[in-house]
VOGU-3710 file (C-alpha; in Angstrom, 3 decimals, decimal comma):
1> mllllltlll> -15,126/3,121/-29,248  -13,473/5,723/-27,290  -10,383/3,981/-28,096  -10,981/3,801/-31,837  -11,492/7,866/-31,828  -8,135/8,256/-30,373  -6,550/5,940/-32,825  -8,191/8,014/-35,597  -7,097/11,204/-33,916  -3,406/10,288/-33,320
11> llplamllwr> -3,320/8,660/-37,097  -3,989/11,779/-38,344  -1,000/13,599/-37,475  1,222/10,445/-38,731  -0,011/11,500/-42,272  0,172/15,181/-42,139  3,610/14,773/-41,136  4,672/12,241/-43,949  4,308/14,977/-46,409  5,331/18,275/-44,006
21> pqsrdarrsw> 9,006/18,992/-44,756  10,233/18,625/-40,509  13,679/17,328/-38,858  12,717/13,771/-36,742  13,390/15,597/-33,503  10,370/18,106/-34,044  7,958/15,801/-35,647  8,659/13,795/-32,483  8,221/16,175/-30,200  5,114/17,392/-31,597
31> lvrlqhcvtw> 3,460/14,055/-31,620  4,291/13,505/-28,268  2,654/16,733/-27,218  -0,485/15,872/-29,393  -0,637/12,343/-28,143  -0,711/13,961/-24,748  -3,175/16,656/-25,387  -5,492/13,986/-27,127  -5,086/11,501/-24,213  -5,566/13,970/-21,537
41> galrwaaawq> -8,742/15,446/-22,844  -10,583/11,903/-23,238  -9,346/10,928/-19,811  -10,883/13,847/-18,602  -14,096/12,817/-20,085  -13,861/9,588/-18,626  -13,407/10,972/-15,197  -16,279/13,054/-15,537  -18,482/10,098/-16,131  -16,925/8,626/-13,202
51> qkrlaqstlh> -17,561/11,885/-10,999  -21,183/11,939/-11,830  -21,540/7,947/-11,492  -20,095/8,075/-8,029  -21,713/11,774/-6,837  -25,093/9,965/-7,839  -24,530/6,462/-6,134  -23,462/8,352/-3,136  -26,593/10,208/-3,225  -28,755/7,320/-2,620
61> agqsqqqalr> -26,002/4,717/-0,848  -28,601/2,057/0,253  -29,934/1,952/-3,228  -26,294/1,829/-4,782  -25,279/-1,027/-2,014  -28,435/-3,072/-3,284  -27,275/-3,144/-6,753  -23,709/-4,042/-5,568  -25,301/-6,803/-3,137  -27,268/-7,715/-6,373
71> wclrgvqgpr> -24,246/-7,977/-8,436  -21,957/-9,929/-6,336  -24,683/-12,358/-5,871  -25,053/-13,213/-9,469  -21,978/-15,444/-9,873  -22,823/-17,251/-7,006  -26,579/-18,546/-7,783  -27,279/-22,087/-8,068  -29,609/-25,017/-6,763  -27,351/-24,988/-3,194
81> cplrgstdit> -27,196/-21,372/-2,667  -29,405/-20,219/0,168  -30,210/-16,916/-1,255  -31,840/-18,328/-4,310  -34,247/-15,752/-6,086  -33,590/-13,467/-3,117  -30,945/-10,258/-2,766  -32,584/-8,874/-0,019  -29,880/-7,483/2,132  -32,103/-8,647/5,739
91> tfrnhlpltk> -32,438/-12,308/4,277  -28,544/-12,313/3,325  -27,091/-11,365/6,302  -29,523/-13,774/8,298  -28,450/-16,710/6,389  -24,858/-16,005/6,292  -22,849/-15,774/9,062  -19,670/-13,307/9,687  -16,560/-15,389/8,730  -13,136/-14,113/10,390
101> asqaqeeesg> -10,005/-15,473/8,181  -7,009/-15,952/10,611  -3,879/-14,599/9,712  -1,896/-18,027/9,637  -4,500/-18,550/6,317  -3,894/-15,162/4,987  0,006/-16,054/4,963  -0,028/-19,646/3,518  -3,796/-20,414/2,413  -3,257/-23,188/4,721
111> gqplpptsnr> -7,408/-23,509/5,193  -10,936/-22,244/4,164  -12,481/-19,489/4,669  -10,005/-17,623/3,013  -10,825/-14,103/2,312  -11,373/-13,082/-1,632  -8,405/-12,433/-3,202  -7,247/-11,596/-6,426  -3,703/-11,500/-8,238  -4,972/-7,682/-9,295
121> yhgeaslqat> -8,007/-5,515/-9,812  -9,907/-5,360/-12,687  -13,277/-4,007/-11,491  -14,891/-0,955/-11,354  -14,035/0,231/-8,357  -10,458/0,027/-9,140  -11,026/1,849/-12,588  -13,045/4,252/-11,010  -10,148/4,998/-8,367  -7,840/5,233/-11,483
131> llglaalnka> -9,246/7,645/-13,273  -10,465/9,897/-10,339  -7,264/9,567/-8,855  -5,630/10,686/-11,991  -7,769/13,247/-12,398  -7,257/14,387/-8,470  -3,731/14,424/-8,947  -3,713/16,620/-11,809  -5,961/19,017/-10,194  -3,495/19,829/-7,194
141> ypevlapggt> -0,683/19,264/-9,184  -1,165/20,616/-13,067  2,416/19,906/-14,146  2,593/16,368/-13,151  1,049/14,616/-15,780  2,881/16,752/-18,340  5,131/14,809/-21,071  8,318/14,267/-19,252  6,537/14,666/-15,513  6,625/11,270/-13,913
151> arvtasspwp> 8,356/8,300/-13,451  7,752/4,688/-11,785  10,505/3,472/-10,331  8,806/-0,335/-9,278  7,722/-3,038/-11,413  4,385/-2,640/-9,888  2,262/0,446/-10,478  0,309/2,280/-7,730  -2,738/2,722/-9,988  -5,116/-0,075/-9,608
161> yplpwpwhal> -6,073/-0,824/-12,824  -3,706/-1,148/-15,889  -4,994/1,320/-18,119  -3,660/0,702/-22,211  -1,884/2,569/-24,314  -2,364/5,536/-25,012  -2,470/6,593/-21,636  1,546/6,146/-20,986  1,416/9,296/-23,032  0,520/11,322/-19,594
171> gqvsptgakd> 4,125/12,017/-18,649  5,638/8,670/-17,900  9,179/8,680/-18,883  9,421/5,311/-18,169  10,287/2,728/-20,471  6,912/1,249/-21,833  6,800/-2,527/-20,259  10,085/-2,161/-18,465  9,929/-4,306/-14,973  13,741/-4,352/-14,213
181> prvlllealr> 13,987/-2,013/-11,263  17,672/-1,124/-12,148  16,093/-0,098/-15,865  13,654/2,366/-13,851  15,268/3,749/-11,602  18,173/4,869/-14,543  15,588/6,471/-16,771  13,825/8,429/-14,147  17,561/9,681/-12,417  18,200/10,288/-16,085
191> spglraleag> 15,630/12,836/-15,996  15,979/15,590/-13,326  13,001/17,841/-14,224  10,669/15,083/-12,333  7,146/16,209/-10,634  5,919/13,117/-9,070  7,846/9,448/-8,416  5,499/6,362/-8,681  6,099/2,843/-6,937  3,502/-0,019/-6,118
201> taaelldvfl> 3,965/0,519/-2,441  5,757/2,415/-0,320  7,962/-0,415/1,469  8,971/-1,038/-2,374  10,094/2,415/-2,621  11,888/2,131/0,538  13,835/-0,963/-1,274  14,780/1,473/-4,340  16,255/4,119/-1,641  18,377/2,066/0,165
211> dleahgeela> 19,280/0,238/-3,350  19,995/3,849/-4,636  22,154/4,310/-1,911  23,988/1,037/-1,653  25,034/1,530/-5,932  24,691/4,704/-6,281  28,611/4,919/-7,810  27,521/2,098/-10,229  24,436/3,924/-11,101  26,386/6,785/-11,788
221> eaiaagnpga> 28,564/5,094/-13,831  25,671/4,076/-15,907  24,417/7,197/-16,672  27,917/8,811/-17,305  28,089/6,087/-20,071  24,986/7,168/-21,708  23,496/6,050/-25,161  26,322/6,035/-28,291  26,723/10,211/-28,455  24,529/11,054/-26,133
231> plprraaelr> 27,285/10,811/-22,777  25,513/12,536/-19,207  28,787/13,150/-17,219  26,684/16,003/-15,507  23,992/14,316/-14,218  26,124/11,712/-12,971  28,207/14,341/-11,191  25,013/15,623/-9,799  23,818/12,185/-8,570  27,523/11,661/-6,651
241> ealeqgtrgl> 27,098/14,838/-5,299  23,382/14,492/-4,009  24,691/11,172/-2,858  27,483/12,463/-0,786  25,144/15,080/1,011  23,175/11,585/3,261  20,271/10,557/3,352  17,844/13,320/4,359  15,900/15,088/1,511  17,825/13,250/-1,187
251> alrlwpklqv> 14,715/13,045/-3,422  14,420/16,853/-3,687  18,237/17,128/-4,523  17,755/14,395/-7,626  14,468/16,391/-8,503  14,018/19,617/-7,284  11,149/19,922/-8,961  9,245/16,790/-7,308  6,075/17,504/-5,906  4,571/14,659/-4,980
261> vvtldaggqa> 5,019/10,461/-4,068  2,403/8,372/-5,517  2,057/4,743/-3,833  -0,975/2,371/-3,475  -1,929/2,330/0,145  -2,545/-1,196/1,645  -1,552/-2,901/5,031  1,488/-2,536/7,132  2,837/0,643/5,017  2,836/3,355/7,444
271> eavaalgalw> 6,017/2,607/8,595  7,609/2,929/5,228  5,681/5,727/4,686  6,875/7,191/7,750  10,490/6,423/7,469  10,383/7,731/3,511  8,736/10,902/4,513  11,201/11,806/7,264  14,582/11,153/5,511  14,618/10,225/1,666
281> cqgltffspa> 11,428/12,087/0,664  11,751/14,774/3,420  9,020/17,830/2,069  7,277/15,840/-0,754  3,667/14,926/0,181  2,503/11,525/-0,636  -0,479/10,384/-2,694  -2,138/6,773/-2,688  -5,021/6,706/-5,552  -7,097/4,037/-3,059
291> yaasggvlgl> -6,976/1,668/-0,100  -6,562/-1,408/-1,223  -7,066/-4,943/0,888  -7,169/-8,696/-0,366  -10,850/-8,470/-1,494  -10,058/-5,350/-4,023  -10,118/-1,814/-3,948  -12,279/-0,405/-0,569  -11,800/3,460/-0,667  -10,883/6,022/-3,020
301> slwpeqphgl> -8,648/8,625/-2,227  -9,883/11,720/-4,032  -8,140/14,920/-2,015  -4,336/14,706/-2,625  -4,143/17,950/-1,004  -5,678/16,539/2,513  -3,581/14,718/4,924  -2,676/11,253/4,085  -5,091/8,676/4,945  -8,420/9,501/4,268
311> yllppgapfi> -10,707/7,318/1,779  -14,203/7,168/0,651  -16,241/4,013/0,981  -17,977/3,860/-2,175  -21,191/2,088/-2,188  -20,837/0,223/-5,595  -19,065/-3,445/-5,614  -17,843/-5,005/-3,916  -20,463/-5,403/-0,990  -19,160/-3,496/2,431
321> ellplkegtw> -20,846/-3,828/5,346  -19,280/-1,897/8,450  -18,468/-3,999/12,012  -19,168/-1,210/15,086  -16,310/-1,934/17,721  -16,479/-0,731/21,593  -13,117/-0,545/22,757  -11,381/-2,227/19,636  -13,700/-5,131/20,166  -16,957/-6,672/19,082
331> eeatptvlla> -20,054/-8,249/20,845  -21,360/-11,116/19,734  -24,807/-9,577/18,962  -23,832/-6,322/17,460  -25,569/-6,301/13,701  -23,564/-4,869/10,912  -24,340/-1,584/9,609  -24,434/-0,317/5,945  -22,117/3,113/4,777  -25,275/5,299/5,166
341> eaqkgkeyel> -25,627/3,813/8,617  -22,288/5,099/9,806  -21,410/7,686/12,526  -18,839/10,058/12,522  -15,914/9,041/15,345  -16,775/5,573/15,309  -14,715/2,946/14,542  -15,835/-0,118/12,488  -14,231/-3,293/10,844  -14,565/-4,075/7,025
351> vltnhasltr> -16,793/-6,492/6,006  -16,511/-7,917/2,732  -18,451/-9,649/-0,181  -17,549/-9,840/-3,705  -18,788/-12,096/-6,865  -15,901/-14,706/-5,917  -17,440/-15,742/-2,530  -20,465/-16,551/-0,980  -18,472/-15,268/2,378  -19,202/-12,289/4,819
361> crlgdvvqva> -15,524/-12,117/5,403  -14,129/-9,942/8,446  -11,012/-8,376/6,653  -9,376/-7,445/10,269  -9,012/-3,788/8,840  -10,046/-1,526/11,779  -11,290/2,364/10,233  -12,240/5,006/12,387  -14,853/7,694/10,656  -13,579/10,860/9,894
371> gdynqcpvvk> -16,118/12,834/7,811  -18,723/12,310/5,146  -19,110/12,260/1,146  -23,183/12,422/0,271  -24,501/9,329/2,115  -20,845/7,751/2,456  -18,260/7,720/4,886  -14,581/8,843/4,561  -12,766/7,217/6,851  -8,934/6,713/8,025
381> ficrlgqtls> -7,175/3,594/8,984  -6,481/2,619/12,494  -5,239/-1,166/12,681  -5,590/-4,642/12,045  -7,402/-6,255/14,113  -5,700/-9,945/13,012  -2,468/-8,415/13,931  -2,076/-9,631/17,460  0,506/-11,653/20,114  -1,140/-13,647/22,761
391> vrgedtgedv> 1,644/-15,937/24,807  -0,148/-16,114/27,740  -3,952/-14,555/27,124  -2,183/-10,883/27,066  -3,589/-9,982/23,288  -1,038/-7,384/22,437  -2,622/-5,197/19,418  -0,872/-4,226/16,574  -0,936/-0,756/17,518  -0,218/-0,880/20,981
401> fsealgravg> 3,243/-2,638/19,856  3,697/-0,422/17,536  3,530/2,621/19,792  5,698/0,951/22,261  8,299/0,204/19,741  8,410/3,855/18,483  8,986/5,177/22,092  11,810/2,532/22,043  13,203/3,955/19,043  13,102/7,489/19,638
411> qwpgaklldh> 15,519/6,307/22,889  17,746/4,297/20,484  20,188/7,194/19,509  20,522/8,206/15,590  18,106/5,227/14,623  14,707/5,524/12,223  12,861/2,406/12,297  12,225/0,979/8,477  9,940/-2,089/9,568  9,504/-4,642/11,579
421> gwvesrilgg> 8,040/-8,046/12,761  7,484/-10,226/15,563  6,823/-13,692/16,381  6,186/-15,841/19,521  9,356/-17,562/21,277  8,210/-21,377/21,104  7,654/-20,238/16,826  11,151/-20,197/16,604  12,514/-22,428/19,432  14,177/-19,892/21,537
431> lsadssegsa> 16,453/-17,779/19,245  17,980/-15,405/21,691  20,776/-16,202/23,699  19,380/-16,185/27,281  16,279/-18,035/25,885  16,184/-22,436/26,260  13,503/-24,846/26,302  12,732/-24,106/29,923  12,681/-20,042/29,690  9,521/-17,949/30,074
441> phyevfvalk> 7,679/-17,235/26,564  8,346/-14,153/24,971  8,116/-11,995/21,709  11,030/-12,219/19,801  11,101/-8,968/17,588  13,040/-8,388/14,363  13,766/-4,869/13,500  15,104/-2,765/10,303  17,091/0,419/11,059  18,773/3,738/9,523
451> glrnlseenr> 21,489/4,922/11,190  21,925/2,355/13,879  24,102/-0,612/12,956  24,174/-2,422/16,172  21,804/-2,314/19,291  23,477/-2,532/22,958  21,723/-4,310/25,737  20,608/-1,261/27,006  18,632/-0,250/23,653  17,236/-3,602/23,823
461> dkldhclqet> 15,668/-3,365/27,461  14,039/-0,462/26,501  11,372/-2,015/24,159  10,810/-4,213/27,064  10,385/-1,039/29,600  8,231/0,364/26,803  5,706/-1,994/26,495  5,275/-2,737/30,028  4,229/0,982/30,077  1,692/0,869/27,200
471> sarykdlrfr> 0,021/-2,549/28,632  -1,130/-2,612/31,518  -1,427/-6,831/31,005  1,659/-7,088/29,581  3,463/-5,378/32,669  1,457/-7,773/35,199  2,308/-11,030/33,689  6,284/-9,544/33,245  5,909/-8,728/37,234  4,651/-12,208/37,747
481> gsmgpaqvhl> 7,521/-13,515/35,793  4,670/-15,584/33,266  6,361/-13,789/30,293  9,891/-13,136/29,817  11,535/-9,884/28,526  10,942/-8,941/24,467  14,155/-10,210/22,550  14,932/-7,748/19,790  17,003/-8,285/17,105  18,381/-6,252/14,206
491> vgqgafrelr> 18,461/-7,547/10,451  20,351/-6,521/7,604  19,215/-4,843/4,503  17,068/-6,587/2,385  15,609/-8,880/5,049  11,908/-7,220/4,866  12,215/-7,753/0,846  12,963/-11,435/1,372  9,895/-11,876/3,348  7,656/-9,939/0,820
501> aalaacpsap> 8,852/-11,847/-1,999  7,895/-15,111/0,737  4,132/-14,202/1,093  4,065/-13,093/-2,877  4,932/-16,803/-3,575  1,788/-17,473/-1,390  -0,835/-19,337/-3,598  -3,420/-16,970/-2,110  -1,411/-13,743/-2,107  -3,397/-10,663/-2,904
511> fppemprvlr> -2,290/-7,404/-4,715  -0,371/-5,633/-3,193  0,786/-8,140/-0,380  -0,096/-6,802/2,674  2,810/-6,952/5,170  2,028/-8,759/8,392  3,875/-7,570/11,895  3,029/-10,665/13,316  4,449/-13,706/12,050  2,934/-17,273/13,125
521> hrslaqclqr> 4,879/-19,930/10,840  8,398/-20,641/11,284  9,128/-20,387/7,381  8,399/-16,945/7,207  9,971/-16,231/10,677  13,105/-17,712/9,526  13,103/-15,343/6,572  14,342/-12,798/8,912  15,682/-15,086/11,356  18,557/-15,921/8,787
531> rvvs> 19,371/-12,206/8,425  20,273/-10,982/12,067  23,156/-8,878/12,051  22,959/-7,848/15,709
//
């Protein structure tokens, strides 16, 4: 009904334009403004309705979660279902034990059970995240959604729910339906007045800026050529000048009015966000409308002006439980808690059940409660439990390793970390020159850097020293000789893009594909091994 009303409202000005004497450009400009006004009015109404529903559901979180569980179980009820005729949360917990999907299964779907996956999120949570995210973005940055204010530079969108025409009228300069990254980037470069830049994920946006620097002259020539009768030599000159001044602050030199970068937050994006914020997008705010995982949209972002990474866990579907953690580990007898029972400052692992699977799946995503919204927690992402290596029982986690790597890179002159991955030496069979079949097991580490083309032996050794400073268990094993030193390899541009493409090709790949730090399969590790340059 809403879309029909929009169509009628848009057809009315067309009929008026048929008899009203105006130039073609004037008619087009007037129609664009009218489309934007009508579309934004409809969006505000839909967002206000979703905001009201969210407020009501979070005020009665327990009841809302009971309804979410009933919805999740509706699609799997059958003669063999142990919960036939019951949607009581206590019965649900007693009959269905927690299930943990290994990272190996996530990467190659080699076994069961797999976490609930989806190639794209089309549920209520994703629609809610999109509508409320757009409304929050407009409130914080009113000019972002004005005509010509926003450009998407990747094939994928950061908005979880694909809104149909005529929502495209909200500020987008990107060609409707365009998927070619070069076409999207060129259109953005032709628009110096942009207020917002959109990309599917931060890692994808990082690739865009790396390509822009690598092929800047080609892009400048394409802009200068322009369309027949409409050359843009001045804009091409501005692009060349901006690139000549270096990486830092490039986005604001290209688009002086730029205010915000919109990407979708998913696992493994923190390094890309940090690199973009320190270099190309220096001085800009980052905003993600949602926190996404393989089971769908898990968290809503309602505060673009707040520090990046705070998300509200809504009580609707999918059904979310919180598994309390103590010092990063879970005790066997510890039961899960519901959203209203979460305590500020505590850490929890997310447990997910959706309508596609009768599985209480431990996602491995650890969050810390930073506040509350009515009866529901506002959380920040901490780490992923599945991202650990253990060649001698040391269990080095993603957070510990990332801290050590960050310290080491900080001691490499001029280097900025863009991405990294690590693997047990046995999987690659000894890549390093000083590795052999008889050598002690160790970590093979692949890094992508900006500002450093070669790694000296002194720089490589610093990671091993930082790991020993960060992890007492690792230091003890190194002292005993049970583990060899971590071996560091610098990979060339595009190596991690190739890895993401390999992950996306997996049958169970979620959208967006989470970026694993620990690689457990030779085929994935070889994507990086083939691209080693130092």
